[in-house]
C-alpha atoms as an extended CHARMM CRD file, in Angstrom:
* protein
*
        68  EXT
         1         1  MET       CA             -8.4120000000       -0.0670000000      -14.4360000000  PROA      1               0.0000000000
         2         2  SER       CA             -4.7570000000       -0.1870000000      -13.4990000000  PROA      2               0.0000000000
         3         3  GLN       CA             -4.6950000000       -3.6370000000      -11.9310000000  PROA      3               0.0000000000
         4         4  ASN       CA             -0.8940000000       -3.7610000000      -11.8810000000  PROA      4               0.0000000000
         5         5  ALA       CA             -0.7230000000       -0.5340000000       -9.8790000000  PROA      5               0.0000000000
         6         6  VAL       CA             -3.3070000000       -1.8440000000       -7.4080000000  PROA      6               0.0000000000
         7         7  GLU       CA             -1.4080000000       -5.1120000000       -7.0060000000  PROA      7               0.0000000000
         8         8  ASN       CA              1.8880000000       -3.2500000000       -6.5340000000  PROA      8               0.0000000000
         9         9  PHE       CA              0.2720000000       -0.9850000000       -3.9680000000  PROA      9               0.0000000000
        10        10  LEU       CA             -1.1630000000       -3.8970000000       -1.9770000000  PROA      10              0.0000000000
        11        11  GLY       CA              2.1480000000       -5.7340000000       -2.0530000000  PROA      11              0.0000000000
        12        12  ARG       CA              3.9840000000       -2.6590000000       -0.8530000000  PROA      12              0.0000000000
        13        13  ILE       CA              1.6760000000       -1.9570000000        2.0800000000  PROA      13              0.0000000000
        14        14  VAL       CA              2.1690000000       -5.5390000000        3.2550000000  PROA      14              0.0000000000
        15        15  THR       CA              5.9440000000       -5.7010000000        2.8300000000  PROA      15              0.0000000000
        16        16  ASP       CA              7.1050000000       -2.1090000000        3.3470000000  PROA      16              0.0000000000
        17        17  HSD       CA              6.4540000000       -0.5180000000        6.7390000000  PROA      17              0.0000000000
        18        18  LYS       CA              7.5550000000        2.9810000000        5.6490000000  PROA      18              0.0000000000
        19        19  PHE       CA              5.3640000000        2.9130000000        2.5450000000  PROA      19              0.0000000000
        20        20  ARG       CA              2.3910000000        1.6800000000        4.6120000000  PROA      20              0.0000000000
        21        21  ARG       CA              2.7680000000        4.5860000000        7.0430000000  PROA      21              0.0000000000
        22        22  LEU       CA              3.1550000000        7.0650000000        4.1890000000  PROA      22              0.0000000000
        23        23  ALA       CA              0.0670000000        5.6930000000        2.4150000000  PROA      23              0.0000000000
        24        24  GLU       CA             -1.9410000000        5.8270000000        5.6160000000  PROA      24              0.0000000000
        25        25  ALA       CA             -0.9940000000        9.4950000000        6.0560000000  PROA      25              0.0000000000
        26        26  SER       CA             -1.5060000000       10.4740000000        2.4110000000  PROA      26              0.0000000000
        27        27  LEU       CA             -2.6380000000        7.8730000000       -0.0620000000  PROA      27              0.0000000000
        28        28  GLU       CA             -2.3570000000       10.2010000000       -3.0450000000  PROA      28              0.0000000000
        29        29  TYR       CA              1.1590000000       11.3360000000       -2.1560000000  PROA      29              0.0000000000
        30        30  ALA       CA              2.4080000000        7.7980000000       -1.5230000000  PROA      30              0.0000000000
        31        31  CYS       CA              1.0720000000        6.5530000000       -4.8550000000  PROA      31              0.0000000000
        32        32  SER       CA              2.3680000000        9.5590000000       -6.7460000000  PROA      32              0.0000000000
        33        33  ARG       CA              5.8050000000        9.2540000000       -5.1670000000  PROA      33              0.0000000000
        34        34  GLU       CA              6.0480000000        5.6020000000       -6.2070000000  PROA      34              0.0000000000
        35        35  GLY       CA              4.6160000000        6.1490000000       -9.6870000000  PROA      35              0.0000000000
        36        36  LEU       CA              1.4970000000        4.0980000000       -8.9990000000  PROA      36              0.0000000000
        37        37  LEU       CA             -1.0830000000        5.5570000000      -11.3540000000  PROA      37              0.0000000000
        38        38  MET       CA             -4.6640000000        4.6830000000      -10.4520000000  PROA      38              0.0000000000
        39        39  SER       CA             -8.1100000000        5.8520000000      -11.3540000000  PROA      39              0.0000000000
        40        40  GLN       CA            -10.2140000000        7.9430000000       -8.9810000000  PROA      40              0.0000000000
        41        41  ASP       CA            -12.4560000000        4.9180000000       -8.3900000000  PROA      41              0.0000000000
        42        42  GLU       CA             -9.4580000000        2.8140000000       -7.3770000000  PROA      42              0.0000000000
        43        43  MET       CA             -8.1950000000        5.5420000000       -5.0700000000  PROA      43              0.0000000000
        44        44  GLU       CA            -11.6090000000        5.7860000000       -3.4210000000  PROA      44              0.0000000000
        45        45  CYS       CA            -11.6240000000        2.0220000000       -2.8410000000  PROA      45              0.0000000000
        46        46  LEU       CA             -8.1250000000        2.1160000000       -1.3660000000  PROA      46              0.0000000000
        47        47  LYS       CA             -9.1080000000        4.8910000000        1.0280000000  PROA      47              0.0000000000
        48        48  GLY       CA            -11.3990000000        2.3670000000        2.7300000000  PROA      48              0.0000000000
        49        49  LEU       CA             -8.5380000000        0.0180000000        3.6390000000  PROA      49              0.0000000000
        50        50  ASN       CA             -7.7580000000       -0.7100000000        7.2580000000  PROA      50              0.0000000000
        51        51  PHE       CA             -3.9900000000       -0.2020000000        7.3560000000  PROA      51              0.0000000000
        52        52  ALA       CA             -3.7420000000       -1.7770000000       10.8250000000  PROA      52              0.0000000000
        53        53  GLU       CA             -4.9130000000       -5.0730000000        9.3540000000  PROA      53              0.0000000000
        54        54  PHE       CA             -2.1150000000       -4.9240000000        6.7840000000  PROA      54              0.0000000000
        55        55  ALA       CA              0.3840000000       -4.2160000000        9.5670000000  PROA      55              0.0000000000
        56        56  ASN       CA             -0.8550000000       -7.3180000000       11.3840000000  PROA      56              0.0000000000
        57        57  LEU       CA             -0.5320000000       -9.3460000000        8.1980000000  PROA      57              0.0000000000
        58        58  ALA       CA              3.0100000000       -8.0510000000        7.6990000000  PROA      58              0.0000000000
        59        59  GLU       CA              4.0130000000       -9.3340000000       11.1400000000  PROA      59              0.0000000000
        60        60  GLY       CA              3.3090000000      -12.8700000000        9.9580000000  PROA      60              0.0000000000
        61        61  ILE       CA              5.6370000000      -12.5520000000        6.9620000000  PROA      61              0.0000000000
        62        62  ASP       CA              9.2680000000      -13.5820000000        7.3340000000  PROA      62              0.0000000000
        63        63  GLY       CA             11.4660000000      -10.5350000000        7.8830000000  PROA      63              0.0000000000
        64        64  ALA       CA             13.6130000000      -11.5150000000        4.8980000000  PROA      64              0.0000000000
        65        65  LEU       CA             10.6230000000      -10.7620000000        2.6650000000  PROA      65              0.0000000000
        66        66  ARG       CA              9.8870000000       -7.3390000000        4.1660000000  PROA      66              0.0000000000
        67        67  ARG       CA             11.5170000000       -3.9480000000        3.8610000000  PROA      67              0.0000000000
        68        68  GLY       CA             12.6430000000       -2.0980000000        7.0000000000  PROA      68              0.0000000000
């Protein structure tokens, strides 16, 4: 299991609006582009995420901690 990659991914979808949109459109491409190497099982689990919930969470984070 690539726990670091999963943690990096989750952090990015909360703090980086562009990455979140890219991951929602193509999870595999977004991870590949950022060098986040994960197992097939991890990718399958991530496909079940509700990206809208992460967008809502991001709104509650100070803008100084988020990327554009």
